[in-house]
C-alpha positions in Angstrom: -11.1 -12.2 -15.2 -8.0 -12.7 -12.8 -5.8 -10.2 -10.8 -3.0 -10.6 -13.4 -5.3 -9.2 -16.2 -5.7 -6.0 -14.4 -2.6 -5.6 -12.2 0.5 -3.5 -12.8 3.0 -5.5 -13.4 5.9 -3.0 -13.1 5.4 -2.1 -9.7 7.6 0.4 -8.2 9.1 -1.1 -4.8 11.5 -0.3 -1.9 13.9 -2.1 0.2 14.0 -2.3 3.9 17.1 -0.3 4.4 15.9 2.5 1.9 15.6 6.0 3.8 12.2 7.4 4.4 13.5 10.3 2.8 13.5 8.6 -0.7 10.0 7.1 -0.3 8.6 10.3 0.9 9.9 12.1 -2.1 8.4 9.6 -4.2 5.2 9.6 -2.8 4.9 13.4 -2.9 6.4 13.6 -6.5 4.6 10.8 -8.1 1.6 10.4 -5.7 2.3 7.3 -4.7 0.1 6.2 -1.4 2.0 3.2 -0.7 5.0 1.2 -1.9 5.7 -2.7 -1.4 8.9 -3.5 0.4 11.1 -6.3 -1.2 14.3 -7.9 -0.1 17.2 -8.5 -2.4 15.5 -11.5 -3.9 12.3 -9.7 -4.5 10.3 -11.6 -2.0 7.5 -9.1 -0.3 8.5 -8.3 3.3 6.3 -5.4 4.0 4.5 -2.3 2.8 5.1 1.3 3.4 2.3 3.9 3.3 1.7 7.6 4.0 0.1 6.7 7.2 3.2 5.0 8.4 5.1 7.9 7.7 2.6 10.3 9.4 1.7 8.0 12.2 5.0 8.8 14.2 4.1 12.5 14.4 0.8 11.9 16.0 0.7 12.8 19.7 1.2 9.7 22.0 -1.9 8.6 23.8 0.0 8.4 27.0 1.2 12.0 26.8 -2.4 13.1 25.8 -4.0 11.1 28.9 -1.2 12.4 31.2 -1.3 16.2 30.0 -4.3 16.7 28.1 -4.7 17.4 24.3 -4.5 21.2 24.9 -0.7 20.7 26.1 0.4 19.2 23.0 2.2 21.3 20.6 1.1 20.0 17.2 3.7 22.4 15.4 6.5 20.6 17.4 5.1 17.2 16.3 5.3 18.2 12.8 8.6 19.6 13.2 9.7 16.1 14.2 9.3 15.1 10.5 12.6 15.5 9.8 13.6 13.0 12.2 11.4 10.6 10.5 13.0 11.1 7.1 16.2 10.0 8.5 14.8 6.5 9.3 14.7 3.5 7.4 11.8 1.9 5.7 12.2 -1.3 8.0 11.7 1.1 10.9 8.3 2.1 9.8 6.8 -0.4 7.2 3.7 -2.8 7.8 5.7 -6.1 8.0 4.2 -9.4 6.5 1.6 -7.6 4.5 -1.9 -9.2 3.0 -1.3 -9.8 -0.9 -3.2 -11.6 -3.4 -2.0 -14.0 -6.1 -2.2 -13.2 -9.7 -4.3 -16.2 -10.6 -6.9 -15.0 -8.1 -10.5 -14.0 -9.5 -10.5 -10.0 -9.7 -13.5 -9.7 -7.8 -12.3 -12.0 -4.9 -8.9 -9.8 -4.8 -11.4 -6.7 -4.8 -13.3 -8.4 -1.7 -10.1 -8.8 0.1 -9.2 -5.1 -0.5 -12.3 -4.1 0.9 -12.3 -6.2 3.8 -9.2 -4.9 4.8 -9.9 -1.3 3.8 -7.1 -1.0 1.2 -7.2 1.2 -1.8 -4.1 -0.9 -3.3 -2.7 -4.2 -2.6 0.6 -6.2 -3.5 0.2 -9.1 -5.8 2.8 -11.7 -5.0 3.4 -15.4 -6.3 4.8 -17.7 -4.0 5.9 -14.8 -1.9 7.6 -13.0 -4.8 6.1 -9.3 -5.6 4.8 -9.6 -9.2 2.7 -6.6 -9.5 0.2 -4.0 -7.8 -3.5 -4.1 -7.8 -5.8 -0.8 -7.1 -9.3 -0.5 -6.7 -9.1 1.6 -9.8 -7.4 -1.0 -11.7 -10.3 -3.6 -10.8 -12.7 -0.7 -11.7 -11.0 -0.1 -15.1 -10.8 -3.6 -15.8 -14.6 -4.4 -15.1 -15.5 -1.4 -17.0 -13.5 -2.2 -20.0 -14.6 -5.8 -20.2 -18.3 -4.8 -20.3 -18.0 -1.8 -22.6 -16.0 -4.1 -25.0 -18.2 -7.0 -24.6 -15.3 -9.3 -23.7 -16.7 -10.1 -20.3 -17.3 -14.0 -20.4 -20.3 -14.1 -17.7 -21.9 -17.4 -17.2 -25.7 -17.5 -18.8 -28.5 -18.4 -16.3 -30.9 -21.1 -17.6 
């Protein structure tokens, strides 16, 4: 079974110049935990995840070392969220993301995901985004293939 058999082909993507406000809204409304970032030609250039958005709110290690954790005003850090929403995706995204090919074996793709501690991964063909694959997609495809008897396993002799 290949990645293309389990992936979501109509993956929602954003552009690097998209405001984080739009991305955060989609994340909160539709429970997206991350979105691929593509250029005008549909080429995969990055990924923006909730952790990328929230990371900028974390106290800086230098401040914690210099002043101690007790002096960090976490409510003040959270209030900076409105500043984060004004940024663009390009400022926060992870560039050059790991992706899998639609022709890759599904379990090989799952191995890549587990190795990188990803729950979702872009599917790209020659650099162009063609879909997204989640661990849920992998599990569902394997479950369905086993329950319906459509799994074509090699017979041991």
